[in-house]
VOPAGU-2260 file (C-alpha; in pm, 1 decimal, decimal comma):
REM VOPAGU-2260
SITE   aa  ch    i         X         Y         Z
SITE  MET   A    0    6696,3   12179,4    9609,9
SITE  SER   A    1    7085,4   12209,0    9641,7
SITE  SER   A    2    7279,7   12091,1    9322,6
SITE  ILE   A    3    7635,8   12028,8    9202,2
SITE  ASP   A    4    7776,7   12297,0    8951,4
SITE  GLY   A    5    7998,0   12075,7    8738,7
SITE  ASN   A    6    8150,6   12386,5    8562,9
SITE  ARG   A    7    8258,9   12545,7    8866,3
SITE  LEU   A    8    8384,0   12217,9    9022,6
SITE  TRP   A    9    8601,7   12177,0    8718,1
SITE  ASN   A   10    8725,6   12547,0    8720,4
SITE  ASP   A   11    8844,6   12478,7    9093,4
SITE  ILE   A   12    9027,8   12146,2    8962,7
SITE  VAL   A   13    9207,7   12370,7    8708,8
SITE  SER   A   14    9276,8   12657,3    8913,8
SITE  THR   A   15    9414,7   12482,3    9215,0
SITE  ALA   A   16    9656,8   12289,1    8999,0
SITE  GLN   A   17    9847,1   12600,4    8978,2
SITE  PHE   A   18    9981,8   12513,9    9360,6
SITE  GLY   A   19   10285,1   12321,3    9265,9
SITE  ALA   A   20   10221,6   12292,0    8908,4
SITE  SER   A   21   10483,6   12063,2    8728,7
SITE  GLY   A   22   10532,6   11916,3    8382,2
SITE  THR   A   23   10238,7   11966,9    8148,5
SITE  THR   A   24    9961,5   11886,6    8345,8
SITE  GLY   A   25   10125,0   11751,4    8681,8
SITE  VAL   A   26   10129,5   11865,3    9038,5
SITE  THR   A   27   10407,0   11822,2    9272,7
SITE  ARG   A   28   10258,8   11941,7    9615,3
SITE  LEU   A   29   10434,9   11745,2    9899,1
SITE  ALA   A   30   10283,1   11741,2   10235,4
SITE  LEU   A   31   10379,0   12064,7   10445,1
SITE  SER   A   32   10560,9   12213,9   10177,6
SITE  GLU   A   33   10527,8   12582,5   10041,2
SITE  GLU   A   34   10283,7   12443,4    9805,4
SITE  ASP   A   35   10082,6   12267,0   10016,8
SITE  ARG   A   36   10076,3   12584,2   10233,6
SITE  GLN   A   37    9922,5   12783,9    9925,6
SITE  VAL   A   38    9639,9   12539,6    9865,7
SITE  ARG   A   39    9555,4   12513,1   10240,8
SITE  GLU   A   40    9526,9   12905,3   10250,4
SITE  TRP   A   41    9292,3   12884,1    9942,1
SITE  PHE   A   42    9081,1   12621,4   10108,5
SITE  ALA   A   43    9038,7   12814,8   10414,2
SITE  ALA   A   44    8973,6   13135,3   10247,2
SITE  GLU   A   45    8716,6   12960,2   10031,9
SITE  CYS   A   46    8550,0   12782,8   10323,9
SITE  GLY   A   47    8548,5   13114,7   10549,1
SITE  ALA   A   48    8372,3   13316,6   10259,5
SITE  LEU   A   49    8086,4   13051,5   10242,3
SITE  GLY   A   50    8020,0   13093,0   10605,7
SITE  CYS   A   51    8210,5   12801,8   10741,6
SITE  THR   A   52    8424,1   12786,3   11057,3
SITE  VAL   A   53    8753,6   12671,7   10969,5
SITE  GLU   A   54    8970,4   12479,8   11267,5
SITE  VAL   A   55    9293,4   12334,5   11256,2
SITE  ASP   A   56    9427,3   12039,9   11483,6
SITE  ARG   A   57    9798,2   12006,1   11589,9
SITE  ILE   A   58    9889,1   11764,8   11302,1
SITE  GLY   A   59    9742,2   12028,8   11058,0
SITE  ASN   A   60    9416,7   11849,6   10972,5
SITE  MET   A   61    9170,5   12125,3   10858,3
SITE  PHE   A   62    8796,1   12105,3   10940,8
SITE  ALA   A   63    8573,9   12357,3   10766,2
SITE  THR   A   64    8213,8   12336,1   10908,5
SITE  TYR   A   65    7924,1   12449,8   10765,3
SITE  PRO   A   66    7608,4   12530,1   11002,2
SITE  GLY   A   67    7336,3   12284,4   11015,5
SITE  GLU   A   68    7007,3   12319,9   11196,1
SITE  ASP   A   69    7111,5   12162,7   11507,7
SITE  MET   A   70    7478,8   12263,8   11589,7
SITE  GLY   A   71    7441,0   12030,0   11884,9
SITE  LEU   A   72    7479,7   11742,6   11663,8
SITE  ASP   A   73    7792,9   11538,1   11521,1
SITE  ALA   A   74    7864,1   11671,3   11190,2
SITE  ILE   A   75    7852,4   11473,6   10871,7
SITE  ALA   A   76    8188,9   11490,8   10710,7
SITE  VAL   A   77    8322,4   11480,5   10344,5
SITE  GLY   A   78    8676,1   11533,7   10239,7
SITE  SER   A   79    8988,0   11375,2   10140,7
SITE  HIS   A   80    9347,0   11556,5   10076,0
SITE  LEU   A   81    9528,2   11811,2    9925,6
SITE  ASP   A   82    9896,5   11685,7    9918,7
SITE  THR   A   83   10025,9   11509,4    9606,3
SITE  GLN   A   84   10288,3   11249,1    9497,6
SITE  PRO   A   85   10623,1   11418,0    9323,7
SITE  GLY   A   86   10485,2   11441,9    8952,9
SITE  GLY   A   87   10123,3   11364,3    9077,1
SITE  GLY   A   88    9814,9   11469,5    8905,3
SITE  ARG   A   89    9526,3   11725,4    8934,0
SITE  PHE   A   90    9252,0   11496,8    9084,0
SITE  ASP   A   91    9405,7   11255,8    9336,5
SITE  GLY   A   92    9275,4   11346,6    9688,0
SITE  ILE   A   93    9196,9   11716,3    9592,2
SITE  LEU   A   94    8875,7   11599,4    9427,7
SITE  GLY   A   95    8710,4   11510,9    9735,7
SITE  VAL   A   96    8810,4   11807,4    9899,7
SITE  LEU   A   97    8675,0   12046,7    9612,0
SITE  ALA   A   98    8367,3   11842,3    9591,7
SITE  GLY   A   99    8286,8   11895,4    9945,1
SITE  VAL   A  100    8350,3   12279,5    9893,7
SITE  ASP   A  101    8095,0   12292,0    9604,2
SITE  LEU   A  102    7851,6   12091,9    9799,4
SITE  VAL   A  103    7852,5   12368,5   10084,8
SITE  ARG   A  104    7827,5   12607,4    9787,0
SITE  GLY   A  105    7523,2   12452,5    9666,8
SITE  LEU   A  106    7375,4   12433,4    9998,5
SITE  ARG   A  107    7426,8   12804,0   10048,2
SITE  GLN   A  108    7296,8   12911,0    9737,3
SITE  ALA   A  109    6983,0   12705,3    9755,9
SITE  SER   A  110    6925,8   12834,6   10140,0
SITE  VAL   A  111    6936,5   12467,2   10226,1
SITE  ARG   A  112    7066,5   12328,7   10554,6
SITE  LEU   A  113    7123,3   12002,9   10662,3
SITE  ARG   A  114    6986,8   11894,6   11013,7
SITE  ARG   A  115    7335,7   11827,7   11102,7
SITE  PRO   A  116    7644,4   12048,5   11039,1
SITE  LEU   A  117    7861,7   11951,0   10739,1
SITE  THR   A  118    8241,7   11936,8   10763,8
SITE  VAL   A  119    8469,1   11929,3   10476,7
SITE  VAL   A  120    8805,9   11792,6   10588,1
SITE  ASN   A  121    9162,2   11809,5   10463,9
SITE  TRP   A  122    9369,0   11535,8   10597,8
SITE  THR   A  123    9739,3   11609,1   10629,7
SITE  ASN   A  124   10005,5   11386,0   10461,8
SITE  GLU   A  125    9786,1   11151,0   10297,6
SITE  GLU   A  126   10034,7   11037,1   10045,3
SITE  GLY   A  127   10333,7   10961,7   10262,1
SITE  SER   A  128   10590,9   11051,8   10025,0
SITE  ARG   A  129   10764,9   11317,8   10209,8
SITE  PHE   A  130   10693,0   11187,8   10532,2
SITE  SER   A  131   10615,9   10821,8   10616,3
SITE  PRO   A  132   10388,6   10664,4   10699,3
SITE  ALA   A  133   10078,8   10756,7   10460,1
SITE  MET   A  134    9742,6   10873,8   10592,5
SITE  MET   A  135    9925,3   11050,5   10873,6
SITE  GLY   A  136    9680,1   11316,4   10959,5
SITE  SER   A  137    9377,0   11086,9   10986,7
SITE  GLY   A  138    9577,7   10827,3   11175,3
SITE  VAL   A  139    9640,6   11073,6   11438,0
SITE  TYR   A  140    9306,7   11175,2   11436,4
SITE  ALA   A  141    9184,6   10800,9   11477,7
SITE  GLY   A  142    9432,4   10739,5   11777,3
SITE  VAL   A  143    9645,3   10511,4   11571,0
SITE  ARG   A  144    9971,6   10687,4   11631,1
SITE  ALA   A  145   10039,5   10955,4   11915,2
SITE  VAL   A  146   10109,9   11317,5   11777,3
SITE  GLU   A  147   10410,4   11343,7   11957,9
SITE  GLU   A  148   10550,1   11038,2   11773,8
SITE  VAL   A  149   10463,1   11185,4   11444,7
SITE  GLU   A  150   10593,9   11539,5   11495,4
SITE  ALA   A  151   10933,9   11392,7   11553,5
SITE  ILE   A  152   10920,3   11207,2   11220,7
SITE  GLU   A  153   11190,0   11329,9   10969,6
SITE  ASP   A  154   11182,8   11364,9   10583,0
SITE  LYS   A  155   11486,7   11264,7   10402,2
SITE  ALA   A  156   11641,8   11617,1   10453,0
SITE  GLY   A  157   11610,2   11586,4   10829,6
SITE  THR   A  158   11319,6   11829,5   10888,0
SITE  THR   A  159   11048,2   11689,7   11126,1
SITE  VAL   A  160   10693,6   11690,9   11091,9
SITE  GLY   A  161   10645,6   11919,0   11364,3
SITE  GLN   A  162   10909,0   12175,4   11229,5
SITE  ALA   A  163   10722,8   12172,0   10876,4
SITE  LEU   A  164   10400,4   12236,5   11044,7
SITE  LEU   A  165   10542,9   12544,6   11200,1
SITE  ASP   A  166   10718,8   12654,2   10885,5
SITE  ILE   A  167   10387,9   12649,0   10704,2
SITE  GLY   A  168   10173,8   12790,0   10987,1
SITE  PHE   A  169    9949,1   12493,3   11009,9
SITE  ARG   A  170   10029,3   12348,8   11351,8
SITE  GLY   A  171    9691,2   12429,4   11510,1
SITE  GLU   A  172    9549,8   12450,7   11833,4
SITE  LEU   A  173    9207,3   12265,3   11803,7
SITE  ALA   A  174    9094,2   12167,3   12157,1
SITE  ARG   A  175    8921,0   11874,5   12078,3
SITE  ARG   A  176    8897,3   11585,6   11809,6
SITE  PRO   A  177    8581,8   11666,7   11602,2
SITE  ASP   A  178    8347,9   11378,2   11637,0
SITE  PHE   A  179    8143,1   11277,3   11315,2
SITE  ALA   A  180    7817,8   11119,0   11266,7
SITE  ALA   A  181    7942,0   10971,2   10938,4
SITE  TYR   A  182    8202,4   11019,1   10673,0
SITE  VAL   A  183    8212,6   10999,6   10299,1
SITE  GLU   A  184    8487,0   11044,7   10077,6
SITE  LEU   A  185    8500,5   11097,2    9704,4
SITE  HIS   A  186    8795,1   10976,8    9509,4
SITE  ILE   A  187    8926,7   10871,8    9172,7
SITE  GLU   A  188    8968,0   10499,5    9137,5
SITE  GLN   A  189    9340,2   10503,5    9067,1
SITE  GLY   A  190    9306,9   10169,1    8856,0
SITE  PRO   A  191    9143,2   10051,7    8538,8
SITE  ALA   A  192    8824,2    9872,9    8648,9
SITE  LEU   A  193    8550,4   10149,3    8606,7
SITE  GLU   A  194    8690,2   10243,7    8275,4
SITE  ALA   A  195    8716,3    9893,3    8144,6
SITE  ALA   A  196    8370,9    9810,5    8242,3
SITE  GLY   A  197    8211,1   10145,7    8122,4
SITE  THR   A  198    8084,3   10209,0    8466,9
SITE  GLU   A  199    8044,7   10547,3    8596,0
SITE  ILE   A  200    8050,7   10498,3    8969,0
SITE  GLY   A  201    8239,0   10286,7    9201,4
SITE  ILE   A  202    8057,9   10182,6    9522,9
SITE  VAL   A  203    8340,4   10128,8    9752,9
SITE  THR   A  204    8279,6    9857,9   10022,1
SITE  GLY   A  205    8607,1    9841,5   10197,7
SITE  VAL   A  206    9000,9    9897,8   10166,6
SITE  GLN   A  207    9254,3    9648,7   10130,0
SITE  GLY   A  208    9534,2    9611,3   10392,8
SITE  VAL   A  209    9878,2    9757,4   10374,1
SITE  ARG   A  210   10217,5    9673,5   10507,4
SITE  TRP   A  211   10523,9    9899,1   10449,7
SITE  PHE   A  212   10870,3    9752,3   10504,0
SITE  ASP   A  213   11200,0    9924,8   10496,6
SITE  ILE   A  214   11485,1    9688,0   10410,8
SITE  THR   A  215   11890,3    9769,8   10446,4
SITE  ILE   A  216   12133,6    9515,7   10295,6
SITE  LYS   A  217   12479,8    9528,1   10392,4
SITE  GLY   A  218   12765,3    9415,9   10153,7
SITE  THR   A  219   13103,6    9524,5   10087,3
SITE  GLU   A  220   13221,3    9820,8    9890,3
SITE  SER   A  221   13511,3    9721,2    9664,2
SITE  HIS   A  222   13673,6    9844,8    9350,4
SITE  ALA   A  223   13488,2    9751,8    9039,4
SITE  GLY   A  224   13789,8    9684,5    8830,1
SITE  SER   A  225   14012,4    9479,6    9032,8
SITE  THR   A  226   13748,6    9258,3    9257,8
SITE  PRO   A  227   13690,0    8908,1    9097,0
SITE  MET   A  228   13339,5    8845,0    9022,2
SITE  GLY   A  229   13342,5    8525,0    9258,8
SITE  GLN   A  230   13490,7    8749,4    9592,0
SITE  ARG   A  231   13219,1    9009,3    9562,7
SITE  ASP   A  232   12984,8    9087,9    9809,6
SITE  ASP   A  233   12734,6    9318,5    9617,4
SITE  ALA   A  234   12440,3    9455,0    9828,6
SITE  LEU   A  235   12258,1    9568,3    9499,3
SITE  VAL   A  236   12273,0    9239,2    9340,1
SITE  ALA   A  237   12113,6    9093,5    9672,1
SITE  ALA   A  238   11854,6    9365,3    9645,1
SITE  GLY   A  239   11788,9    9291,4    9266,5
SITE  HIS   A  240   11683,2    8934,5    9404,6
SITE  ILE   A  241   11446,4    9080,4    9673,5
SITE  VAL   A  242   11293,1    9304,4    9398,2
SITE  ILE   A  243   11193,7    9008,9    9182,9
SITE  ALA   A  244   11079,6    8815,8    9481,1
SITE  VAL   A  245   10849,3    9083,9    9579,7
SITE  GLN   A  246   10686,5    9058,1    9230,7
SITE  ASP   A  247   10677,9    8678,4    9244,7
SITE  LEU   A  248   10526,2    8640,8    9611,4
SITE  ALA   A  249   10239,5    8906,9    9488,4
SITE  ARG   A  250   10153,9    8704,8    9204,9
SITE  ARG   A  251   10152,2    8395,5    9408,9
SITE  ASN   A  252    9912,5    8559,4    9639,5
SITE  ALA   A  253    9643,0    8707,2    9414,3
SITE  PRO   A  254    9483,0    8955,0    9421,7
SITE  GLY   A  255    9774,5    9094,7    9653,3
SITE  VAL   A  256   10030,3    9350,5    9502,3
SITE  GLY   A  257   10372,1    9415,5    9605,1
SITE  THR   A  258   10590,9    9687,1    9492,7
SITE  VAL   A  259   10941,6    9825,5    9560,9
SITE  GLY   A  260   10907,8   10177,3    9529,1
SITE  PHE   A  261   11253,5   10319,0    9654,3
SITE  ILE   A  262   11621,0   10225,7    9606,1
SITE  ARG   A  263   11909,4   10388,2    9725,9
SITE  ALA   A  264   12247,0   10217,3    9653,2
SITE  GLU   A  265   12561,7   10342,9    9836,4
SITE  PRO   A  266   12803,0   10490,4    9755,8
SITE  ASN   A  267   12614,4   10489,4    9427,0
SITE  SER   A  268   12923,6   10543,3    9199,1
SITE  ARG   A  269   12983,8   10356,1    8857,7
SITE  ASN   A  270   13320,1   10194,5    8975,9
SITE  VAL   A  271   13244,4   10072,5    9319,0
SITE  VAL   A  272   13063,1    9761,1    9419,4
SITE  PRO   A  273   12765,9    9862,7    9624,2
SITE  GLY   A  274   12820,6    9815,0    9993,1
SITE  ALA   A  275   12473,2    9900,1   10125,2
SITE  VAL   A  276   12120,9    9937,4    9979,2
SITE  ARG   A  277   11798,7   10066,0   10116,3
SITE  LEU   A  278   11464,2    9958,3    9991,9
SITE  GLU   A  279   11115,4   10059,2   10069,0
SITE  ILE   A  280   10854,1    9790,4   10008,2
SITE  ASP   A  281   10479,0    9808,4    9988,3
SITE  LEU   A  282   10268,8    9510,5   10016,2
SITE  ARG   A  283    9867,8    9525,9    9965,2
SITE  HIS   A  284    9582,4    9247,0   10028,8
SITE  PRO   A  285    9209,1    9264,8   10076,8
SITE  SER   A  286    9258,6    8991,8   10348,6
SITE  GLU   A  287    9460,0    8984,8   10672,6
SITE  ALA   A  288    9565,7    8635,2   10606,5
SITE  GLY   A  289    9689,1    8734,5   10260,9
SITE  LEU   A  290    9883,9    9001,9   10409,0
SITE  VAL   A  291   10053,9    8764,2   10668,8
SITE  ALA   A  292   10147,0    8508,5   10369,2
SITE  MET   A  293   10302,0    8776,6   10184,1
SITE  GLU   A  294   10529,4    8929,6   10470,4
SITE  LYS   A  295   10614,3    8565,6   10563,5
SITE  ALA   A  296   10735,5    8510,6   10219,2
SITE  LEU   A  297   10914,7    8832,9   10198,5
SITE  ARG   A  298   11105,5    8772,5   10520,9
SITE  ASP   A  299   11189,7    8427,7   10410,7
SITE  GLU   A  300   11320,5    8556,8   10083,5
SITE  VAL   A  301   11538,3    8828,6   10252,4
SITE  ALA   A  302   11678,4    8571,7   10501,9
SITE  HIS   A  303   11775,1    8341,2   10213,1
SITE  VAL   A  304   11924,3    8613,2    9996,2
SITE  SER   A  305   12117,4    8832,4   10256,6
SITE  PRO   A  306   12082,6    8682,3   10613,4
SITE  ALA   A  307   12222,3    8998,7   10767,8
SITE  ALA   A  308   11988,9    9225,2   10631,0
SITE  GLU   A  309   11758,3    9423,6   10831,8
SITE  VAL   A  310   11390,8    9431,5   10792,4
SITE  SER   A  311   11174,4    9679,3   10963,8
SITE  ARG   A  312   10758,6    9694,4   10916,7
SITE  ILE   A  313   10681,9   10062,0   10955,8
SITE  TRP   A  314   10342,1   10062,1   10889,4
SITE  ASN   A  315   10068,1    9792,3   10925,9
SITE  LYS   A  316    9696,9    9893,2   10806,9
SITE  ALA   A  317    9448,7    9614,9   10823,5
SITE  PRO   A  318    9178,6    9557,6   10574,0
SITE  VAL   A  319    8868,8    9767,2   10643,9
SITE  GLU   A  320    8508,1    9708,9   10565,6
SITE  PHE   A  321    8255,0   10013,7   10540,5
SITE  ASP   A  322    7959,8   10067,0   10698,7
SITE  PRO   A  323    7664,6    9891,3   10515,1
SITE  ARG   A  324    7425,5   10161,3   10549,5
SITE  CYS   A  325    7653,5   10426,4   10436,2
SITE  VAL   A  326    7754,7   10205,6   10142,5
SITE  ASP   A  327    7367,9   10142,3   10085,7
SITE  ALA   A  328    7330,4   10529,0   10072,4
SITE  VAL   A  329    7596,0   10549,3    9800,1
SITE  ARG   A  330    7407,0   10280,9    9616,0
SITE  ARG   A  331    7063,2   10430,4    9634,9
SITE  SER   A  332    7206,2   10767,0    9548,1
SITE  ALA   A  333    7395,7   10645,0    9215,2
SITE  ARG   A  334    7062,4   10472,1    9137,7
SITE  ALA   A  335    6856,1   10789,1    9167,3
SITE  LEU   A  336    7078,7   10971,1    8962,9
SITE  GLY   A  337    7052,4   10737,4    8672,9
SITE  LEU   A  338    7442,4   10646,7    8681,7
SITE  SER   A  339    7582,6   10286,6    8646,0
SITE  ALA   A  340    7771,2   10145,3    8934,8
SITE  ASP   A  341    7960,4    9863,0    9058,2
SITE  GLU   A  342    8081,4    9754,9    9397,7
SITE  MET   A  343    8444,6    9725,2    9451,9
SITE  VAL   A  344    8758,4    9697,9    9735,8
SITE  SER   A  345    8972,9    9979,4    9722,5
SITE  GLY   A  346    9322,7    9910,4    9591,6
SITE  GLY   A  347    9485,6   10231,3    9735,8
SITE  GLY   A  348    9487,5   10347,6   10103,4
SITE  HIS   A  349    9264,6   10632,1   10184,8
SITE  ASP   A  350    9189,9   10836,0   10496,2
SITE  ALA   A  351    8844,8   10678,9   10509,1
SITE  ALA   A  352    9029,7   10366,4   10618,0
SITE  HIS   A  353    9111,7   10533,4   10951,9
SITE  VAL   A  354    8793,0   10726,2   11006,4
SITE  ALA   A  355    8605,8   10398,7   10960,4
SITE  ALA   A  356    8724,3   10297,2   11300,4
SITE  LEU   A  357    8553,0   10599,4   11463,9
SITE  ALA   A  358    8245,4   10685,2   11253,2
SITE  PRO   A  359    8009,0   10505,2   10972,1
SITE  THR   A  360    8203,6   10549,4   10653,1
SITE  ALA   A  361    8191,5   10486,7   10277,9
SITE  MET   A  362    8366,6   10566,8    9977,0
SITE  ILE   A  363    8264,6   10683,4    9596,1
SITE  PHE   A  364    8500,8   10636,1    9305,4
SITE  ILE   A  365    8495,4   10783,8    8949,7
SITE  PRO   A  366    8677,0   10627,9    8658,0
SITE  SER   A  367    9028,3   10708,6    8620,2
SITE  LYS   A  368    9161,1   10736,4    8246,2
SITE  ASP   A  369    9384,1   10446,0    8143,3
SITE  GLY   A  370    9376,9   10342,2    8522,8
SITE  LEU   A  371    9673,3   10605,9    8583,5
SITE  SER   A  372    9737,7   10780,2    8910,5
SITE  HIS   A  373   10037,8   10920,5    9106,3
SITE  ASN   A  374   10133,2   11041,5    8739,3
SITE  GLU   A  375   10091,1   11385,4    8576,4
SITE  LEU   A  376    9861,7   11204,0    8320,2
SITE  GLU   A  377    9598,2   11111,5    8572,0
SITE  TYR   A  378    9260,9   11229,8    8398,0
SITE  SER   A  379    8898,2   11203,3    8488,7
SITE  SER   A  380    8655,7   11407,9    8254,8
SITE  PRO   A  381    8460,7   11717,5    8363,0
SITE  GLU   A  382    8159,8   11493,8    8350,4
SITE  GLU   A  383    8309,2   11202,9    8561,0
SITE  CYS   A  384    8382,2   11471,2    8838,5
SITE  ALA   A  385    8055,4   11602,5    8841,8
SITE  ASN   A  386    7888,3   11277,9    8845,6
SITE  GLY   A  387    8088,0   11187,1    9162,2
SITE  ALA   A  388    8008,6   11503,9    9317,8
SITE  ALA   A  389    7633,4   11470,5    9263,1
SITE  VAL   A  390    7665,9   11105,9    9416,8
SITE  LEU   A  391    7838,1   11253,0    9721,2
SITE  LEU   A  392    7579,9   11524,5    9752,8
SITE  HIS   A  393    7285,0   11268,4    9745,2
SITE  THR   A  394    7467,8   11057,5    9971,0
SITE  VAL   A  395    7510,3   11325,8   10237,1
SITE  LEU   A  396    7149,5   11407,7   10222,6
SITE  GLU   A  397    7042,5   11034,1   10241,3
SITE  ILE   A  398    7270,5   10985,2   10540,3
SITE  ASP   A  399    7113,7   11328,2   10703,1
SITE  ARG   A  400    6765,9   11169,1   10662,5
SITE  MET   A  401    6876,4   10825,9   10770,1
SITE  LEU   A  402    7038,0   10948,2   11087,2
SITE  ALA   A  403    6711,7   11178,9   11149,3
SITE  ALA   A  404    6499,3   10887,3   11104,6
SITE  GLY   A  405    6701,4   10710,8   11371,8
C-alpha cells in the first residue's frame, strides 16, 4: 500500500524555499521570474527521475504524468502552483505540487499503479501579482482566455507574458490540452477557521466569486504650499474616500470581502497635490448576487466621489461549486484516516475553480497558523502538511476506484 512520507515532504518544502528566499522564512518567487525558472527546473527533474513524462503547454503550465495501468484513460490530476506573492511564504501553492510529487514517490516505491495515469500539475501565474489576472495558466487551460491575449499582457516594467516565458525557457509546445478524469488540489486554508475550530482538514465545497477592478482618478497637480484647501482638486483625497467605501460596502454585504491592494499616486511628491491616482481593487463573495451588489455599490461611490474617474473590471470569476462525488471522496478519506474535518467555502481563488468547469474537482485544506498567508510568517506544521497529503493520496485512490466502478 502506498503512503506519504511526512519527513520527505517537509524536506522538500524547506529545500524548495531556497528558490526566491527572502526575509527570515519568506519567499519571493514571482511568476516567470528567474526564481520561478529554478523551481520549475527542480520540479521537472524530480518528476522525470520518478518516471513521469513532463510536458509544458504554450502558457507554461507543466504536466508531469506517472503511468497508470491503462494509458488510454484520462488522468486523475493533482497539483497547484509554484509562484508566490512578493514576500510570500513557503506553503501557498507549492504544498499541493510537492504533495503530488510525494504521492508519485509513494506509488513508485510501493510498486503500485492506479488504473488511470496520475498527473501532477504546476499552473502558471496563479497569484497574479506580476501579471494580471490571477489563475492565468488554468484560465487559458479552461478556455476562459485565449493564449494569444494572455501572451500580450505586460507587467509593470513592460515585459509581456510571452517574452517572460521565452526568457525562462518555459513556453512549451504541448500539442493538445490534457483532459482530466478528475482534479484534486491540496492547499493551505489561508484563513483562521480551521485553526480556531481545532479542525485538521477542510473539505472544500466550492470557491467564492472574485471581481477585480482598476480605477484611475484624475485631479489637478498643484503646489502644496500655495494652493488653498478650498481650491484643490486632490485625486488622492478622492481615492481615500473610495478606499473607505470598499471596506464599508464589503461589511454591508457579509460574508463578502473587499480590498484595495495597490495605490499609485502621481507625481508622488511631498509638496505636490496629487493629480492622478490608480487603485487596484479585489471584491469577493460566495454568491453571484452578492458580487453584483458589491460592484454596484463600488461604482455608485466612485461616481459620487469622482464622476470623471475611469472604472475597469479586469477580471470576473463566478462562484464555483465542486463536484459532490469528489467532495464526498475527500470526506470519506478524512474519516478513514481518523482526521477531524469541516466543510467550507474557499475565500481565496484557486486554479481548481477554473478546472472545475472541465472536470470533476475537489479541494483539501489544512490549517494556517494565525490565519496568515501572502506573508513570510505563513506556516503549517509538518504534521498538518503530512495529514493533508495523506488525505490527498486516499482521495485519489477513492476516485480511481469510483471511476473504475462507473
